[in-house]
N, C-alpha and C positions, 0 to 999 in steps of 0.2 A: 578262323574263329570269328563268330559273329561280333559285330561292333557293340551289341548290347550285353554281351556276356561278362565283361570285366566288372561292371557295376554291381549286378546282383551277386556275383562270385565274391567280390570284395566285402559286400555287406554280410554274406554268409560267413566268410572267414573271420571278420571282426566279431560277429555275434558268437560264433563258436569259440573263438579265443577268449572272449570275455567270460562266457559261460564256463569254460574249462578252468580258467583261473579262479573263478568264484568257487567252483567245486573243490579245487585243491586248497584254497585258503580256508574254506569252512572246515574241511577235513583236518587241516593242520591245526586250526584253533581248537577243534574238539580234542584232538590228540594231545595238544599242549596242556589242556586242563586235566586230562587223565594221567599223563606222565609229566614229570618235572624236568625232562631233558629236551630242550628245543631241537637239538641235532637229531635225536631219536624220533621226535615227532615229525620233523621234516622228512626224514628218510622213510618212515612208515607211510606218511601222506603220499609221497611220491611213488612208493612201491605199490600201494593198494589203489590209490586214485589214478596213478599213471596208466595202469593196465586198463582201467575202465575208459579213460580218455582215448587211449590208442585204439581200442575196439570201436568206440563211437566214431572216431575220425575215419577209421578204415571203412566202417559201414557207410558213412556219408560219401567217401571217395569211391567206393566200389558200386554201391547200389544206387546212390544219388538219383539222378534223373537219366542215367545212361540206359536204363532198360525200357525207356518209352518208345524208342524207334524213330522219334521225330528228330530231324537233324539239329534244329536249334536247341532243343532241350538236351540232346546228347552233348552238344558243345558246352552248354551251360553247366551240365552235370560234371563234365570233366574239369572245367575251370573252377567250379565250386569245390570239387574234391581236392584239387591241388591246393587251393587257398586254405581249406580246412586242415589239411595235413600240415601245411606250413605253420598255421596258427597253433595247432596242437603241439608241434615240436618246439615252437617258441615258448609256449606256456610251460612245457615240461622242462625246459632249460632255464627260463628266467624266474619262475615261481620259487624254486628251491633257493636260488641265489638271494631273492628278496626275503625269504623266510630266514635265511642265515643272517642277513643284514639287520632285519628287524628284531628277530628273537622274540622275547616276551613283550616287547613294546607294541606288537601287533594288536594287543588288547587294551592298550592304554587309552583311556577316554580323552577326547579333546574338549576344549572349552567352547568350541564354536556352537552357537545356538543354545547354550545352557545359561540359566540365570546365575547371577553372582550370589554369593552367600548373603542371606538375609533379605533378598529381594523376593518379590512375588513370582510364582511360577508363570511361565509364558503360556498364553492361551492361543488358540488358533486364530483369533482375530488380530493379534499383535505380532504373530510370527512372520507373516508374509502379507504383502498387499493383496487386495482383492483383484479379481480379473479385470474390472473396469479401470483400475489404476494402471494396468499394464497395456490395455488395449490401445490408447492413443499412440504409443510408440510401436506396438506390435503390428498393427494393420499397415502403416506406411512401410515398415521393414519388409513385410511379405509382398507388398506391391512393388518395391524396388527389386526384390529377388525375381518376381514374375516378369517384370519388364526386362531385366537382364537376361533371363532365360529366353524370352521371345526374341530379343535382339540377337542373341547368339545363334539361335536356330532358325532365324529368318522368318518368323511368323508374325 
């Protein structure tokens, strides 16, 4: 396996796992609004959404980059296919457990970022600092990361 394969494969696996979990969560929330039973909604979300996710994961695993005929891309395709399959299996097993744990509370609004009762609504100018307020700390942080990378790779 090429030394560069694990990093893109991990990124693809994390992206696919996150995407799959968002698909299942959105489907569960939709079904929770149409039915009043959280258990039935979780089962239906897993039954219908799970098939779609397994087909998508299998397509990535089988077709991926393996058909290119280039050795590096074939290795990357196999590594990405394995990580996407693992991510999809983790999503299909953990998402229903979280749905059962949260139940109807999955739609409960939080108070983070919301104005208190009687206060003025937040505007975009007060919700977050502007880019120039973050830049004095961001540029040195990027410089430290770059210096660390150059030091580790001997450049």
